[in-house]
N, C-alpha and C positions, 0 to 999 in steps of 0.2 A: 507609093500610094498616098494620095492626099487624104485629109480628114474626111471629106465627103465620101470618097470611095471606101475608106476604111469603115465608116459608119454603115454604109450599105452592105458591105461584106459581113460585118458583125451581125446585122439583122438577119441576113439570109442564112448565115451559119447557125446562129442560135435557134432560128425557126426550124432548120433541118434537124438539129439535135432534139428539139422538143417533139417533132413529128415522130422520130424514131423511138423516143422514150414513151410518149403518151399514147400514140396511135398504134405503132407496130409492136410496142412492148419489147423493143430490142435496143437497149442503150448502146451508143457507139462512142461515148465519151464519158469520163468520170464527172461526178458532181463538182469536184474541185476545179477541173479544167473549164467546165461550163461557167462556174461562178467568176473565174478570172475574166473571161470574155464579156460576161454580163456586166461586171463592174466597170470594165473599160468602156462599154457602150453608154452606161449611165453617166460616166464622166464626160464623154464627148457631147451627150445631149445637154448636160448642164452648162458646159463651156460655150456651145454654139447656140443653144436655145432652139435647136431644130430637132423635132421628133418625127420620124417616119411613121406613116399610118400603121404599118405592120410590125412596129417595134415591140418586142416582148415585154418591154417596160410598161406597156399600156395595159398589161393583164393584172396589175396589182390592185387596181380599183381606186377611183378618185374620191371626191367628196360625196357625202350623203346627199341623195337626191331629195327634192322637196315633194315629189309626187310622180306618178307614172303618166306619161303622155299616151294618148290613144293612137293606135295604128290601124288604119283601114286597109284590110287585105285586098289586093287587086282582084282576087277570085275568092269565091266562097270555099271555106275549108270544111269539108264534110267529116263527120265521124263515121265509124264503120258499123255495119250490121254485124250481129254476133250469133254464134251458135255454140253449143256445148256438147255436141255428140256427132258421131259419124253420119247420122242421117241428115244433119244440117249441112255437112260438107257435101254429101251426095246431091242434095237438092240444089245447092249453089252451083256445082259443076254442071248439072243437067240443065239448069236455067241458062247458064252462059253458053253451053253447047247448042242450045236451040237456036240461038242467034248467030253464034260463031262456032260452027262445028270443028271438032278435033283441036280444040284450044289447048295451049300449054299454060301452066300456072307456076308462079314462084311462091316459095314458102320461106318466111323469115320470122324471127322472134317478134313477139308483141311485147314491147318493153313497158314496164309499169313505172312511168315517171311523169314528166311534164312536156307536152308538145311545144317545140320551139321552131320558129320560122326565121331564117337568116337570109339577108339580101346582100349580094355582091355587085359592085360596079367597077369596071376597069380593073378587075382582079382584087379589089379591096373590100373588106367587110364594112358595110355602111349602116346596117340596121339589123337588129334582132328583136323579135316580138313573141309574145305568147299567142296561142290560138284564140284565146278569149271565147266569144260566142260563135266563132266561125267566120264572122264578118268583120268584127273589130276586136283587136287584141291590145296588149300593153307593151310599150316600148321598154325592152330590157337589154338594150345594146350594151350599156356599161357593165351590167352583170355578166352577160354572155362573153364579153371580151376577156374576162378573168379566167375563163375555162380553157385550160391549156391544150385540150385536144381539139378545140375549134380553131381552124386556120384563120389568121387575120388577113392573109393574102393567098390567092390561088392562081394557077396558071391560066385558067380560062378568063378572058377579058370581056366577054359579053355580059349583059345584065342577066343575073341569075337569082332565082328564089328557091332555096332548098328547105326541106323539112326534116327534122330530127326529133329525138326524144332526150330530154335532159334526164340523166340518171346519176346515181352514186353507187359505186361497187360496194358489196358487203364488207370487204376488208377496209375500205376507206371510211365507211360508216362506223365500224368498230373502232378504228383508230381515232376518229374524231370524238367518239363517246368516252374514250379513256381519259381525256383531259378536259372535256367540256363540263361547265357548271350545270347547264341544262341539257340533259341527254335527249337525243333525237329518238322518237318512238319507232320510226320505220323509214325505209329508204325513200318511199314515195313522198312522205311529209318532209323529209330532209331536203329533197330537191325543190319542191314547191316553195318551202320556206326560204331557201337560199336564193332562188331566182326572183321570186316576188318579194325581195327585201330591198328597201331603199338604200341600203348601204352595200355597195359592191364588194367591200372588204369581207363582209359576211359570206358572200358567194365564193370568194377566193379561198377562204379558210376551209371550205368543205370538200375541196378537191373533186368537183363534179366532172362529168363527161357529157358530151352530146353525141349520140349515135345517129348518124344520118342515114335515111332510107328512101327518100323521095325527092323529086324535082317538081316544084309547083309550076314554075315557068322558066323558060330559057330563051335567050334572044334568038338563037338559031334553032327554031322549032323542028327543023328537019334533021338535026344532028343525031337524035336518039330515036330509036324505033321500038325498043323493048325494055322491059324492066332489067334484063340482064345487062344491057348497054348502060342503063342508068346506074346500076351498081358499079360497073367498071369505071364509068365517068367519075363517080364520087371518089373511088379509091385513087384514080389517077390524079385527082386534084387534092389529094392528101386529107380527105375527110375520114373520120373514124366511122367505120361501117360495122354492122352486126356480123357475128362469127358464124351465123347460120344463113345459108342462101342455097336453096335447092330448087331445081326446075323439075316439075312433074307433069305427066300427061294424063294420068288416071286418078280416080278416087283412091284406089288401092295404094298407089305410090305416095299420095298425100298422107294417107292413114299410117303408112310405115314410118314416115318422117315424124308424124305426131306421136306415135307410140315410142319411138326412140327418144325424142326430146322429153316426153313425160317421165321416162325412167331416170333421166340424168338432171332434170331441171333443178332439183334440190341441191345438186353439187356445183351448180354454176355460181360464179362470183358476182352475178347480177340478178336483179329481180325481174322475172318475166311472169306474165299471167296467161300466156297463150301463144298462138301463132297467127300471123297475117298471111292470108292466101290471096294472091292477086293474079289477074289475067296478065300474061306476059306481054302481049302485043299492045302497044300504046294506041295504034290506030283502031284496033278492035274495041278498046275501052271507049273511044269516042262514039263508036257505033252503039254500044250498050247504054251509055249515059248514066243518069242519076235518078233516084227517086227524090222525094221532097227532103229526105234526111240522109240517104246513104248513096254511095256509088254502087251501081249494079255489078261492077267488075271486081269487087274485093269483099272479103269477109274476114272477121276475126273469130278464130276458133279458140274458145276459152277453156283452160284446164279447170279441174275442180279447184275451188278457192283454197288458198293456203293461209289466208288471214281473214278472220271475221271478228265480230264483237259478240260478247256473251256476258251474262251477269255473274259476278263473283259471289258465290254463296257462302263460302267459309274457307278458312286456311287451317290446314292440319300440319303439325310439326312432327317430323320423323327423325329418328336417330340412326345414323349410318354406322358402318363398320369401324370408322376411326373415332366415333363419338360425336361427329359433326351433326348438329341439329339443323335440318333444312326444312323450309316451308313448301308444302304442296297445296296448290289452289284447287278447290272444287268449284266447278262452274256449271251453269245450266248446259245440258248436252247440246252440242252443235255438230253438224256434218261438215268436216273439214279435211280437205285433201284425201278424200276417199275413206274416211273413218269417222266413227262417232266419238267425239272428244268430250270428256267430262272432268278431266284432271289436267293441270298444266303446272309447269315448274316456275318457281320464284327462287332465285339463287340463294339469297340470304336476306337478313332484315334491312341491310343497307339498300339492297335492290328494291325492296318494298317501298322504302322511303323515297328513293330516287325516282321511282316510277309513279309515286303518289297513289299507290293502289289501296283501295278500301273495300271492305265487305259491303255488298249490295250495290256497288258501282258497276257500270258497264265497262268492260276492259277489252283491249285488242288482244286476240289470241292468234298465234302463228304456228303452223305445223308444216314441216317439210318432209314429205314421204315418211320414212320410218323414224325420223327424229322425234323425240318427246316434245309435245306441244309446249310453247312458252308464252307467258304473258308479257306483252311488249310495253303496255302502259294503260292509262285511263282514257277511255273514250268519253265518258260522261258520268259525273257524280249524280246521285239522287238524294232526295230529302232523308232517305233512310241509310245513307252511307255511313259506315262506322270505321274509325281508325283501327288498324290492326296493332295489337299490343305485342311488344317484344316479350318472349317467355323468359322467366327468371329461374324456373326449375325444370328439370328433365321431364318431358311428357311421358316417359316410360317408367323411370325409377323414382322420380320426385326429388332427386338430389339437386343442389344448386348448380347452375351452369357457369362456365367461364368464357369470357370473350377473348378471342385472339384475332386481332385485326377486324375484318368485316364479318367474321364467322363466330358462331356460338358452339361450345363443346360441352358434352357431358363427360366428366373426368372419372366417373365411377367405372372401374374396370369390369365390374360384375353386372353392369346394366344389361338387362335381358336382350333388348333390341340390338345393342352394340355387339354382344357376343354372337347372337344368331347371324347377323349380317357378316361378321368377320369369318365365321366358320363357312358360311355359304360362299364367300369369296375364295377362301382357301381351297374349296372343292372344285372351282370352275375349270373349264377346259384349258385355259392358258396358264393355270396354276398347277394344282396337283392332279387335275383331270380325274376326279372320282365320279364315274358315271352313275346316274340314278340318285345322286344326293341333291335333290331339289331344295329350294327354300322351305317348302312345306314340310319335307321330311326332316330337315335340320331342326325346325321348330318342334316337331314331334319328339325327336331325340333329346332335345334340350329339356322338354317338359317331362318326359317319361324315363329317360335313361341317364340323366345327369351329365349329358355331354355339354360341357361348358368351356372346354379348351380344345385346341387342335388335337392334342395327344389323346383325348378321350375317345376320338373316333377309332384309334388303333387298339383300344381296349375292349371294343364291342365284341360280344359273342352271340351265338345263335339264340341262346336262352334269354338274352336281353331283349330280343326283338320278337320272339315267337307270339307273345300275347298282345302285340300292338295292332290296332285296327288297320286293316288293309294289307298287313304283312303276311304273305304266304311263303312257303318253303322256297320257291323259285326266286321270289323277290329278295328274300333274306340272303340266300346264297349268292345272288348276283351282286348285291350291295357289299357284302363282306369280301367277296373276291375282288371287286373294284377297289376297295380300300387297300387290300393287300397289294394289288397291282400298282398302286400309287407310291409305293415305298422307295422307289429309285428315281426321283425326279431330276431333271436337268437343273443346274444351279440357278439359271435365270428364272425358271418357272417357280422354284422354291422361294427365291427372294421376292418375287411378285406375290406369292401366296401369303407371305407373312403380313401383308396389309399395312406396311409402313406408310404413314401419311405422306402423300405426294409422289409415291414411287409406283409407277405403272410399268407396263410391259417394256417400253423402250429403255427406261433408266435401269430396270432390272437386268437387261441385256448388257448395258454399258458397265454395270457393276460386276457382273459375272466375267466379262471380258477382261477387266482390269485386275481383279483380285484372284479369280480362278478357283477359289474355295470359300466356303462359309467361314472357316476359321481365320483366314486372312482378312476377310471383310470385317469380322468382329474387332480386329485390331486397328482398323483404319482410323486415322485422325481426321478432324474437320479440314485441316489444311490440305491433306492428301485428297480428300473427297472433292474439294473445290477445283482440283486439276482436271476433273472429268467435264467434258463439254456438256452444257445444259444443266449442270448441277449447281444451283445457287446456294446462298448461305442458309436459307430456311430449310431447303431439302437436305443439305449436308448435316445440319443440326438434327433433323428428324432421324436420319440414318444413324448418326453417332449416338443419340439418346436411346434409340431402340436397342442397340447392341451393348449399351452400358447400363441397361436396366436389369436388376437381379432376377425379377420374375420372368422376363423374356429369356434370359440365359438359362434359367432352370427349365423352362418349357422346351428349349432347343435340346438340352441334354436328355430330357424325358423322351422326346421324339426319337433321338438316336438310340436310346436303350430299347425302344419299342420296335426297332428295325428299320427306321427311316434313314436311308443312306443316300445323301445328296451326291450326285455325280460331280466330280471336280472337272473344271474346264481347263484343258491344257492351253497354254498360250501358243497359238498357231502361227507358223511362219508362212506367209502367203507368197505365191508366185507373182512377183510384181510385174511380170511381162503379160499376165492375163488381161484381156481387154476390160474385165469387170473390176479389177483391183483399183480401190480408191474412188470408184465411181458412185455417184448418187443416182439411184434408179427409181423411177415411178412406174407402178403397175396400173394399167387401165383396161377396162373391158373384161370380157369373159375369156379366160384361158382354157384351151381345149385339153391340153396334155398334162397340166399341173394344177394343183390346188394353190391358192395364193400363198399359204404358209410354206408349201413345198418350194415354190419359186423363190420366196424370201430366204429360206434356209440355204438354197443353192447359191444365191447372190452373195449372202454373207459368208459362205464357206470359201468364196474366192476373194474375200476382202472388200466387197462392195457394201453399200448401205442402201436399204430401201426406205424411201421417204414418201410421205403421203400426198404432197401437192407439187405441181409443176411451177418452177421459178427459173430465173436466169441462172441459178446455181445448179440446176438439174443437168446431168450429163446424158442420160439415156431414158427413153420411155419405151417400156415393153407393152405393146398393144395387142390385145386379143380382139374378139368380136364385140359388137355393140358398145363401141367406145363413145365417150361423151366429150365434155369440154376440155378435159386434160389433153386429149390428142390435138384438139384445135389450138390450144394455147401453146403446146410444144411446137407445132408446125409454124405458128406465128413467130416464135422465138428462135426458130432455126435449130431446135434441139434434135439430136439423132433419135429417130423412131425405128424400133426393130420389131419384127414379127417373132412368133415362137420358133420358126425355122431358123431365123438369124440367131436367136437366143441359144438354141441347141448347138449351133456352130461355135459360138463363143465359149460355151462351157466345155465343149469337146476339145478345144485347144489346150 
């Protein structure tokens, strides 16, 4: 093979690897092997001075551009008409069926990014542009070429104009923000700022994608007849396409898809703000035509907004169970993602400074389904904007605060809020499971019954509660019985209940599995703790410090004397021939025969591990009904997907 043939081979091979990695999310070669071939290609290009148009070396980004050239689109690029309820969908379908009876419709994600138009000639990418005003856009060819999911060459050799949406996945946005000096406020701004940047290297660093969904024009106009065929054509030519594509015949079917997506949209790793509903037949689209602004054959169904702006009224500092003092933002109430929002989180003071948040400023607020609303950054300062001061004393007890990294702590062990929150955590279902012991009741017991330690709960008697407001005989008996019932917790639940800083449900299980008893855990060294997967130096130090603190050891002894007997966990020998042994399992959808915690316990009893998200390291996905993006991702990665029936067969083995 001569140098010319070798160069062509390397370009084709590297593009094939990139397609599998970035589009199919199914790597077929290690990063190391990829880099060896890439370096060889770079060397050939340097020695020969020849660079093929589709060479992956052209994705790095060249010199900073002096300005954007204008691109006149060959046809007008329309925006979509919108609706935000099922009546709007119904009217759209009825209007289409008046002209084209018994029509079929496709339903796809409506991405929240930047529209990109890409032109191919003789199978090569020759131009990319923004939509602009629909008639004239900006030439962003250099920027789009850096996006690894955009093919530089395709199999189709005719002239082709395709449309897609520039996006950034939430994981890539989070990864970028961890090291960036200037944090990006949201996914939409991240994309627009990267593509409309005169330095292509900026685009490259943000790891964007372009999801393609439409063909503006194609040389062989008779080649494609439906949106289904358009979708397949895009996939065959190695374009990244959306993971949702449904064909519906009725309003009811469209609504079912919309309801399903609405339930899972917050769990997606991309930002969507609705669905796009299109007439499937391309010839029928020509018959319907356009209004002055919109195509008559498509509509965007918008979900309730997940991100809006509001005025930041004040910041309140709260003390948690570990003593961490965290800010809560009070904002002017807004309707966001189906709820009235008046409070939002700010992680710590560093977060406030990084986002440049001020009182009386307009701020971006995001809420995803049941997730607590979060302030993303400043939309606009006002003349009344005021800098938020860092607290120096505890807002509860008034003692001086201590800074540890980006966080602020109250070190007063008797701080009221700290004590109440730690006891509330101790009582939760995943810990000691004391039913009926709400945050409100814990506060009442603290103020009226001197309950200031875990052990004080087990000293309570009926006469202590009888005179408390709202406490009747039945409520008192139920609470005392629930406290008694909590005296024999599993080891992992008890470790979680102690509220050691940084130790949650998963780490508590890992500690219980390794040490088997609370007495053995007390003797663990930092070096030994560091041998546990996912336990780092800070976490190991926190565990060690807790069990070497005299007050904590005294409290553990008191709990024991009051009858709290923690179940020891025997080291279990697993049947290594069982199909679940050593497997990482993801649960998705609604299971009919098991609660999630039951399924988790069963999997763990066979030596498997339940993980929260699907990745290339996942072995099995157990799918119930109403599944979402996890199932789609598993299928795209070729991961084994099993039903509940399959699951029962596995555990019965």
